[in-house]
N, C-alpha and C positions, 0 to 999 in steps of 0.2 A: 825315337827321340828320347833321350834320358829323362827320367822321372826326377824332378827337382823338389825338394821338400821345402816349403816355405815356413819358416819359423816365426816370422812376424812381418808386419808392414809398417813402415814409418813414413809419415807425410810431412814434407816440409817445402819450404820456398825453394824454387829452383833458380839459380842464377842464370844469366845468359850464357856463360861458359858451359854450364851443365846442359842447358837446353840443346845447344850446339853439339855438344858431346853425344846426346841421346839421340840426335837426328842422323838421318842417313842422306840428306842432301836438302838444298834450298828449292823451295817452290817459288818460281818466278812468275808463272802465267796463271791467270785465273781459268783457263779452259780445263775441260774435264776429259771428254774423250772426242775422237774425231768421228763424226756421225756418218761419214762415207766408208771408212774402214772398221770402225767400232773398236779401234785400239786406242789406249790412252795417249794424250798429247804430251810431247816432251817437255819436261820442267812444269807440267800442270799439276792439278790435284790429285791425278791417278797416276803420274809418271812411274813407268816401270823401272827405270835406272834409280830412281829414288826409293821406291816402295817394294820392288821386287816383281817378278814375272807374274802375268795373269793366268798363264798355263804353266804347270810345273814342268821345270827342266827344259823350258824353251825360252829363248831370247827374243827381242822384239823385232829384230830384222830378219830372222829365219836362218842364221848361220848353224845355231844349235837348235835342232827341231827333233822331237820325239827321241832325245837322246838318252833319257833315263838319268838316274843317280851317277852314271859313269863320269860325267863332267861336272858334277856338284862343286860350286865354289869357284868355278872360272868365271871371269868377267869378260863378255863379248867385246872384241877390240873394235867393232863396227858401231854398235849402239850403246855399249856401256852398260848393259843389263846383266846382273849376276844370275848364272844358271843354277837355280835352286828350287825347292818346294814352294808353291804359291802360297802355302799358309803363312809365309813371312809377311804377307800383306795385311795380317792381323796384328802383326807386331811392331813393324818398322814405322818410325815417325819420321816427319819432315819439319822444316821450320821456314819462317818468312822473316827476312831481315828487314825490320822497320825502318823507314826513312826518318822517323822522329820517334822519341820515347813515348810510351802510351801507359797511363796509370791502370793498375789492374782494379777493375771495378769492386771486387769482393772486398778489398782493403780501403777503398774510398767510400763505399756507399753500404757496406756491411753494418750491422748493429751490435756492438758500438763500431764506429769507423776506426780502425787500427791506425790509419794514416793520420787522421786528426788528432787522435789521442797522443800518438807519438811526437808529433810536432807541437801540440798544445795550442792548437786553434780550431775553429768550429768548422764542420764539415760543409756548411754553407758557403764560407769563405774561401775555403780550398777548392770547391767545385768552380768558383769564379775564376780562380788562377787556371785551373786544369782546362776549362772549357772556353778560355778567352772570352767570357762572358763580361759585359761592362756592368760597372755598379752604378746605379742611379741614386744619388743623394742631394739633398739640399743643404747647402752651407751658407754662412753668413759671408757677406762680401765686404772687403776691405779696399780702401783707396790709399795709394802710395803717396806719403806726404814728404818723405825725405829718401833720396836714393841711396843705395848702399855702393859697394865697391864694384859689383857686377851690373853696370848700367845695362848691358845686352840682356839681362834677365828680367829686369823691372825699371821702368822709368816713372818719374813723378807724374802722378795724375793716372797712372794705371789701375784698373779695378782687378783685384786678385780673389781667389777663394781663400777660406780660413786655412786649408791645408797648405797652400802655397805660402801664405803669410808665416805659417809655422816654420817651414823649411828655411825661408830667407832670414827669419829672426834667429834661428838657431846658428846659421853659419855667419851671418853678418851683423855685427853689432850696431853699425851705423844705419842699417835700414829701419825704416819706421813706416807703419801703415796704421791707419784708423778705420774704425768701422764705417762703412759707406751708407749714405742715406740718399734714396731716390725721391726727387721733387714730384708730389702726386698732383698738387694744384697750387696755382699761383693767383693772387688777388692783386694785381698791378694798378697803378693809378691811370685811368682811362683817358688821361690828357697828354698832349706833347707841347713842346715849346712854340708859341704862335698861335695856338687854338684860342678861339674867342668863346668866352662863356658869360652867360647871364648871372646876375647877383644870386639867384636861387641855386644855381649849378655849382657856383664857387662855394656857398655856404654848405651845401650837401656833400660835396667832395672833401672839403676841409673837415667836416664832421666825421666822415667815414675813414679817410685815410691820414688824418692828422695835418696840423698847420705846416709842418716841414715838408709835406710830400710835394708841394709845388707853390710857386710864388706868381702873383698876378699884379697887375697895374691898370689903371683907368684906361679905357680904350677910346681913341678919336678916329673920325673918319675925315679923310683929306678931301676937302670940297674942291680946292684948286690945288694943282701939284706944281711943286718947285721944280727948278730945272735939275732934277735928279733921276737918273735913268733906272734907279731900283724901285720907283714907286709910280703908280698910275692914280688916275682920279678915282676916288672911291674906296681905296685901300683903308684898312683899318690898323692902326699902329698904336704902340704904347705910348705913355706920356714921355718916357725917357726917349724914345725915338723922335717924339715931336720936339722935344728940347734940343736934340742933336741938330735937328734939321733948322731950327730957329738961329742956332749959332752959325750955322754954315751959310744958310740963304736968307736970313732975315726975315722980314714980314712979307715976303714975296708969295706966301701961300696961306690959303685959309683953312681951318679946321672946326670941326664940331664935336661935341660928345656923342659917342656911339651908343646904339641901344640893341638890345635883342629882345624883339616883341615890344612890351612896354616897360622893360626893366633895363637898367643900366648895365652896361656891356664892360667886360674886362678881358685883357690879353694876358695869356699865360707866358711869363718871360722865362721860368724854369721849372723844370719837373724831375724829381728823384724817382728813377725807375728801378726795379729789382734787377741784380746783376746775373739772373740765371732765368731760365725758361722750364716749363714742365717737362719732366724726363730727364733733367740734368741730375748728375751725381755729386754730392757733397761729402766731403769728410766730417767726422764728428765735430772737429773745431770749428770748421766752416759753419756747420749746421747750427751750433751754439752761437757764434758770432751774429749771423744773419738773424737768428731768432730774437736776439736782444735789439739788433738795428731795425728790424722790421717785424714788430710783434704782430701776430695775427694776419700777416700779409701772405702767408704761405704754409702749406701742410706737406710734411714729408714722412716717410716711413723707412725702416731699416731694409736695406737691399739684401736679397738672398739670391744666390746662384745655383741653378741646377747643374750638378757635376754628373757626367756621364763618361767614365772612363774604364778602360781594362784593369784588372787588378794584378799585381806584382807580389812575389813572396820575397822577404828579405833573405839573402844567402850570407853576405858579409856585411855587417852594419857599419863599419868604418868610424867615421866621427858623427854619424847620424843620430838623431834622437831615438831610433828604434832598435829593436832586439831581433835576432834571427827568427825566422817563421812568423814574423808580424806581416800582415797583408797591407799593402799601399796601393794608392792610385797611380796611374800613369804620370800625371803631372807632377807628383811628388817624386816619382822615380826619375823624371828628366832633371829635376832641380838638383836632386841629391847627386846624381851622376856628374852634373856641371860643377858644383862645388867641391866634391869629394872623389878623388881618384882611388881610394880604397874601397868605396861603397860597391856593393855588388848584390843586384836583385835580378829574378828571372820570372819568366812567364811561362804557362803551360807545363807539361809533364817535365820538360827539361829543368826548369827551375826548382820543381819539387824534388828531381832526381839529385840535383847539385846540393840541395839543402840536406837530403838524407845522407849524401855522402859525407857531409862534414859532421854528422853526429857521432860523438864518442860515447857509446852506451854505458861504459863504466862511469865516466864523469857525469852523464845525465842521470844515472841511477843514484850516485851519491848525492847530487844537489837535490833530487826529488826527496830522498829520504829525510834529508835535512828540513826541507819545506814541509813535509808531513808531519814531522815532530813538532813544528811551529804552528801549525794550522789546526783549525777546528771545523766542525759542521760540513756543509756542503763542499767548501773548498777542499777540506781534507778527503773527502770521498773521492772527488775528481782527481786529485793528485794520487790517490791511491791506484785508481784505475790506470792513470798514466804510467805509473811506476810498474804496475803488473805487466803491461804490453812491453815497456823497456827491458824488463826482466826475461820475459819469454824470448824476446829476440836475442838477448845476450846468452842465455842457457842453450838455446838451439844453434847458436853460432851461425845464424843466417844473416846475411847483409840486409840491412833495412832498405837499401836502394833496390833490392830485388823486387819489391813491391811495384816497381816501375819497369816495364817490359821493353826491352830493346829488341828481343826476338820472340816471335810468337811461334809455340809449337803447333804442328799440324798432325792430328790424330791419324792412325793408320786408315787407308781407304776402306778396308773390309768392315770398319766400325762405322762408316758413313757411306753405305752401298748405293750403287746407281744401277737399276735393273730395267730391262727392256720389257715392255708390256706388250700384249697380243697385237694392239693395233700399229705396232712400230714405234710407239711414243715411249719415252723414258720416265720412270719414276725415280727420284733422287731424295736423299736425306736432306733435311733442311740445312744441316751444317754445311754442305757444299755451297748452297746459296750464300750463307753467311761469310764463309772463306772467300767466296769470289768478290763480295763487297770489299772486303779488307784488302785483297790483292790489287783489285781495280784502283782503289783510293791511294794504296801505298805507292804503286807505280806512277799514277798521276803527280803525287806530291814529289817523288824522285825527279821527275821531268821537270817541275816548276823550279825546284832547287837549281837543277843544272842550268835553266835559263835565266836565273836570278831574278824571279818574278817579284813584283812589289810585296813588301812585308804583310800587308793586309791580305793579299790573296793567300799567301804561304800560311798564315794563321788559320785562315778559314779552312784550308785543306787539312791542316793538323787536327783542328777540331772535328772535321768529318771523320778522319782516320781514327781518332779516339772513339767517337761515337760507333764507328763500324766494329771496333774490337770489343766495346761494351756489349753490343748486340750479339757477338759470337759468344762471349763468355756467359753473359746473363741478359737475354732479351727482355726488354720491358722495365729493368730496374731503374733506368734514368728517365722513366715517363713513358712516351708512346712507344709501343713495341713495333719492330719491323715486320710487316705483314707479307705473306706469301699470297698464293692463288686463293681466291674466295675470302679475302679479307681475314685470313687466320694467321695468328702471330706465329713466327717460325720458332722451332724448338732449338734452344741454345744448348750449350754444354752443361750448364747448371740445370736446365730442365730436364736433361737425360739422368742426372743424379738425384735431384730434389724431389721429396714427397712420396707418397705411396706408390706411384707408378714408375719411380726413379729406379735406377741401378742398384742402390743398396737395399732398399725395402722390397722391391719387386723380384730382382733377380739373385741377390746374394743371401738376405735374410729370409725371403719368402720363396724358397725354391719350391717347385712341384715335386712331390714323391710318389713312388710306385706304391702299388696296393692301395690306392685311394679313388674315391669317386665322389661325385657331386650330384644333387637332384633336389627337386622341389618337394617340400614335405606336406603332406595331408594326413588327416586325423586317422588314427587306427583304433577305434574304440573297442575292438575285440581283443586287443592284445593285453598281455599282462604287464605289471609295471616295469619288469626287467626285460622286456621284449621290444624289438623294433621290426617293422615290416621293410624287407629289403626286395626291390625288384630283381626278378629272377635273371634277367640278362646282366645286370650290374654285379649281382652276386657271382654269377658264372665268370664274369671278368676279373672280379677281385680274387677269386679263389682259383684260376686257371691253373696255375702251377700245381696246386694240391690235387686237383681234378686229374691233370695229366699223370700225375705220379701214381694215383690210384688206377688208372686205366692200363698203365704199364705194368704195375704189379700184379693186377688181377688177370693179366693176358689178353684183355680186350683190345690192345694195340701193342705192335711190336716195338715200336719206337716213339720218340716224342712227336716227330713229324705227323705220323699216322694218327696220334692221340689229338693233336690240333685239328687234323681234318675231320675226325669223329666229332669234335666240339662245334666246329664250323657248321656241320650238317645238323646239328641239334638232335642226335640220337637220344632215344627214350632212357636208355641206362644213365645217360649223363646226369640227369636230374636226381635220380636215386642217389648216385655217389655224391652229388653236391648236398644233398639233405643230410647225409651221413656226416660230411666233413663240417658242416656249419652247426651240427647239433651241439657240439661242445667247444665251438670256437668263437668267443666274443668279438663283436666289432665296436669301434669308438665312433660315436657321433660328435660333431663339433659345429657349432652355430656361431658365426662371427656377428659382432666382436665378441671375443672371449674376455669378458671383463672379470670374472671370477672362477673359482676352482670348477664350479658345476657347469660352466660352459663347454666342457668336454666329459661325456659320461660314456660308459660301456653298457652295451645290450646284448642279448643274445638274438641273433638274427633269425627271422621267419621269412620264408620265401613267399613272395606276393607276386600277382599278375600286375601288369602296367608298368609304368616308368617313374613312379613317384615313390619317395621313402614315406612309409607309415610311422607315426609318432604316438606314443601313448599320451592321452591329453593331460595328465596330472604331472608331467615332467615339463610341459610347456613354461611353467613359471620360472623353473631353474634356468632354462635356455633363453628366457625372454622371447619366446618364439609364439607366432600365431600362424594362422593358415591363409594368408593374403597374398601368397606368392614368395614366402620366405624359402631360402635354401639351406641345405645342411650338407656337410662333407662327411664321408664316411672313411674311416682308416682302419686297416687290418693288422692288429699286433701279430708278429710273426713267431718269435721264439716262445718256448714253453715259458721262459720267466715273464716275458712281456704279457702273455695271456693270463697267467696266474696273477699278475700284479693288476691287470685289467678287472678280472674277475672278482679279486678281493678288496680292491682299494676304489675302483672306478665304476663297479656296477651301480646302475641307477637304484637297485634295491637297498644298496649299502650306502646311499647318499640321501637319506630322508630329510636331514636336518640342514637348515641354512647356515653356512659358516659365519655368516654376519651376525645372527640373532640367536642361533642355537634352537630355534623353533621349527617345526615341520615346514619343508619348503614345498612338499608334495601334498597340496590340500585341494580338495574339490572346488571348481569354479563354474560359473555360467550355468550350462544346462543340468550338470550334476546337481548343483545347489538348488536350482528351481524344481527338479524332480523331487529330491528329498524334501523341499519345503512343501510342496504339494502332496507329497505322500504322508507327510507327518501333521497335515491339517486335520481339523475335527469340527464336526457341525456344532452349531450353537445350541445351548441348552434350552429344552421345551419344557415348560412346568408340567409336572404330573406324568411325564413319559415313564414307561416300563422299560427298563434297559435290560438286553440279554445278558446273561451271566456266563463266563467262561472260566474253567478251572486252570487251564494252562495255554502256553502259546500255540500248541499243536491244534488243539480244539478251535481256536480262533482262525488259524490258517485253512483248516478243512472248511469251517462255515463259510470262509470268504471265497475260498474256491468253488464252492457249491452256490455262490450267489445269495446266501441267507443273509449276509451283512455287506454293506457298501464299504469302500476304503475309509471314508471319513465318518462313518456312523459311530455314535457314542455306544461303548459296552462298557460292561463291568468285567474287571480281570482280576483273579485272585493271585497276589504276589507269590513268587517262588521264594522258599526259605532262604536261599542265597541272597536275595535281593533286598528284601524288607522283612519286618516281622512277620512270622508264618501266620497265614490266615488272613491278612489284611486285603481289602478290596480296594481297587481304585478305578476311576473312571479314565478310559483311554478310548483308542480307535483302532481298527484293523491295520491301518496304514502305519501307526507307531509300532505296532507289534511286528509288522513285516520288517520295518527298519531296525528294530532291536534284535531281530533273529540273525542279522548279519554282524552284530557287535559281539566281541568276546564276551564270555560269562561275566567277568569281573566288572565290565562296564554297564550291564543292565541294571536297572531299566530306566531309559530316558523317555519320559512322559512329558513331551513339550513339543511344540512345533520348531522344528531346527532350520535355522538359516545358515548363513556363512560362517558368522561368528561362533554360532553353537557348535558347528562341525569342527572348527579350529580348536576349540576348548576340548571336545571329545578326543581329537587326535593327539593334543597335549597329554591328556591323561592317558590315553592308550600307549603311547611311546614309553611312559613310566612304568606301566603295569604289565605289557606283555612283550614277548619276544619279538625279533625283527620278522620273522617268517609270518607270525599271526598279525603283525601291523601292515605287512605288504598285502597279505591275503584280504584283510579287512578293506583296505584301500581300493583293491580291484572289486570287492563286492559292493562297496559303496558307489563306485563308477557305474558299474552294471546297473545297480538299482536306481540310481539317479537318471541315467539315460532311458531306462525302461519307463519310468513314470513320467519323465518330461515329454516323452513321446505319447503316452497314453493320456496326458493331460490336455494335450492339443492347444496349450496356451499360445496365443498370438494376439497382436493387438492392432487396431485399425484407428482412423482419426476419431471415431466415435468413443473409443476407450479414453480419449483425452478430454477430461470434463472441465470446463471454465466455470468456477465458482460464481454464483450470483453475487456474492460480496465484492467481488473485485471492483466494479464500477464505483461503488461507495467508497472502498479503501483507497482507491486511486485519486478520486475526487478530494479526498480528505487530505491525503499526501501532498497534493498540488496546492491546495489553499495553505496548509502549514508552511510550504515551501515559499509561497509568496509572501507570508509573514516574516519568515526568516529574511528573504531577500530585502524586505522593506527595513527591517531592523539593520541590516548590514549598510544600507544606502544611507541611514540616518547616523550611522557611525556608532551605533550601539555595540555592534559585533565587530571584531577584527575579521580579516579574510580567512585566516586559519580556523577561527572559531565558526565561522559560517560555513566553510567547507565541511569541517568535522560534523557539525550538527545536520548539515544537509545529508551527508553520507549516512549518519545514524538513522536519521528519519526514513530514508527510502529503503534502508537495509531491514529496518524493523517492519515496514509495510510489506516488503517483499516476502519475509518470513511468515507474516500473517496470512497472507494470500497462499503461500505455498501450504500452510498448515490446513486452510479451509479447503483446498484442493483435495487433500487427504481425506478431510472430514467427510466430502460429498462423495467419495469413491467408495464402492462396495469393498467388502473384504476380498471378494474374489476377481476383482478388476485387475487384468492382466499386467498393467503397468504397476499398480501397487504391490502386487505379488512379487514383480521382479525386483522392485525397489527395496521392499520389506525384508525380502529373503537374502538380498545382498548379491543376487546373481548379477544384476546390471542396474545402473541408473541410481540417483539419489533424489532427495526431496528438492534440492536446488535445481536439478535438472527438470523435475516435473514442474517446478514454478516457472522455468523458462518456456516450457511447452504450453502451459496453460494459464499461468499467472501473468507477471510482468517481468522484463528483463532488468529493469532498474537502471542504476547509474552505471556507466562504463568509464574506462580510464584510456588515455592516449599512450603512446609509446613510451613516454617519459614517465608515467606513473601518476600523472595529475588527472583528477577526476573532470570529466566533460560535463559541463554545466546544462546537461539536457537529458533528463531521464527518460528511458524507453518504456513506455506504459503498454506496449503491444507484446504479444507473445508469438511463439512459431505457429501455433494453430491459426490464430487470427491473420498473421502475415504483418510484415513491418512496411512502412512507407520508405521512400528512397533515402531520406536523411537518416533514419534510424538504421537502415541497413548498412550504411557507410560508416556510421558510428560504431556500430558492432564489429566492423571488419578489423578494427586496430588491434583486438586482442588475439585473433586468429593469426594475423600476419606477425605480430611480435612474438607469438608462442613458436611459430616455425623458425624464425630467425634465431632466438634464444636457443632452441633445441640444437639447431646446427652448431652455433658457437660452443655450446656447453659440450657437445660431443666431441668436437675438435680438441677442446682444452683438456677433457678428461682422457682422451687417448694419448695425448702429448705427455701428460703427468704419468700415466701407466708406463709409457716407453722410457721415461726418464727414470722411474723407480726400477724397472727391469735392468736397465743399464747400470744403475748403481749396486744393485744387489746381485749381478750374475756372478761375480767372482767370490761370493760370500759362501763358505761351506760350514754347516752347522754340523759337528761331529758328536756332541753330547746329546744324550737322550733328555726329554722333558722329565724333570723330577716330580712334576704332578702337583706342586704346592699352589695355593691360591694366595700365598703372601708374596707381595713383590719386594724388590730392593729399591729403595729411594735413591735416585741418581741426583747428585746436586753439582753445581760448577765447582770446579777445582779451585781452591783459594789460597793465597799465601800473603800472609801480613794483611789479612782483611781485604785484599784484591783478588778478583776474578783472574 
């Protein structure tokens, strides 16, 4: 295969035509392989006709079998498979012809959404169009009071939504509708014509409903009945009715005044009832009219309609009140289409595709530039973003409608393999499941379209196809991810590319390299600062080619193969040769994450037994390493130039200073500090004691080695002429003499107990006074001295070392009473909430410090905890306060102080409430660390990406005077 040199890679949108051009055939079936024959199914996801033969130079039917390259390029006339190398199955792509267009989820749901920016609408509205999702909103209701030209669309008395009224009013000037009111309650007159009421009832109803609400007349009872079929004896009639009967029948009947109880009775002759009932809808004019006519007789409220309609996007606005890319409801769409033949709107991906096809990028860019020049603030920033997207499309000459997929590419089958396991079952890439879902839904949609299924079913199937393609491209982006076996989200195409484990960072930028290894690190206290301990087996593997060469050159093996066999057998002479090779060959150690230059340093390897890499304790700070399971990578520089560069520039002994601060980065820590602190301690003064006198350091060391004086005994030492005025005597200890014996001459004599800070100051001075070799030797000597005396001190602590001061109870009680006083002042309004919280925090902080100080006062100078804290090896006063004092006030994750001080400590133990209040800080700390790490890592990658093309050719001139850079101005403007 001819080698092709790739000069560059350009990524751009592929049009449907380009996808078809790149494809070797259409995938029509969701099947993968035939489980009986174990051969790919025709037109399936592994089809040999599309993607090439599974066995090199063999077709599917067997016509061309074991033919070799002789028939290469021939297409079998039976099965249609090309006779070629099976490696083409890693290159050939297929495609799926979609039954309906689908929006590419990267452009819809990306941040920012390119599709919504280009169209000038919100992503949320666009999603409703694409996924046929109904919009649920409440609108004011209107009642039609005057019909327009189109009686078929709205009749008088119909109740319409606000959006419908807006369309009718826009197209039809005659149409008129008013706000609708629903009758909530009615207070109608509780009497009807012919009812008999007592005088009290008449009076009460007239008072309540008004004089005009009903009319009454005096009631009479018919004692005898005239010859009238409409009445019987005992009927109660009105005075008017009696008068009519008199005129017609004369005095042939008798009457008497009717009564209800002991009150005079009246008959209702007329009643004025409300012309509507509860729940009826009134227009605004009717509501006003009836309100004047029947004041206080009813209540009504403005009617609201809940609208739940699918959304459409405007493609051609016609004469409508909308603009292209506006989102409207289905009811608005129906009315606009009925009124306006030029109006056109769409739903789903087809609608968005039609709209994108109508966009003229040159015209859009010009109009946006004009708008940008006239706008300010937030609106201007939004327009600039939109203009940027439009310009990007224009410059790339990509069609905007290519963001809508008509054809879906299918990646080569060998990039989504399917392999048979030992038990006969098959393991397959998640992509095959996702492609299968797409093909199944696509085929079902095609069938429904052929059957001319109802629109609602077609829409649902289109939505499901869109969701299937979304899951294939980026599973989980649109909400709930598609799950596979064991409720595990399936890995989509985006997941294969994205993140640390993706194709770019894992396989392209993070390739594995030869001559490298990886192992757990352990401490190597016996190493020099420029050395690292390399496991023998790892070193042999790393330097194997060098060892083979030496074996052949020395005649110990006739050829490379024999040399490899000798190495595998582990012959004795191998280790001697390996020792010689690594003697002058540095290796580089790297600990991830490499956040600064000192994350990779060079060391001289020392062969060690075991399988762990040994690391000098003083280089841990530069690597930010500890020995709780950390791993480090080893790399071998091969060329002479690389070895020289590693030794001169990257050797740990040549990187003693921190590039961030310029101070020594290789400083003693923990055990070394504790050992030096113990060594430089001195007994308290005893009045009248006779101190032994020594004339120089050697005398002190001899006396100490013979047990004449102890390490912390008080002695008199005569100063050396180079240190102080000649002949001056000082009080010191043998331990301090031992410590000074490892310091360079110019630094002596340090006559004080040395903790971590003091050692840092000594190293700062040493770096300025002595050369690098002396500095490195001094660091190694301090390390050895610190470890030796930390071991001899036997310092360790138990529960008894944690001393709770007797003042704790009193100080805690005092703080609680003062806290109660503050709370009382707050409740009375004397203090604001901020003042109360501030004073409370100050109070408990002060008491916590006082208790912590009293802990130290009650500890002996030789208390292990106090020695660790005072030396700077580990711990602090505040931690001692937590162990033996009080924990004080805690804060919740938002940073607010929790109004419950914890008065217990770790030695006493906390109750359940105190424990749970304490957990906030630990949990927030872990979450913050994870977020901060991700953020700083992303920033580092962006900085590297920006700076990778920058080449600095000039040497640093060494000046400490910089050049002030100011904004470029013209006529006073930037």
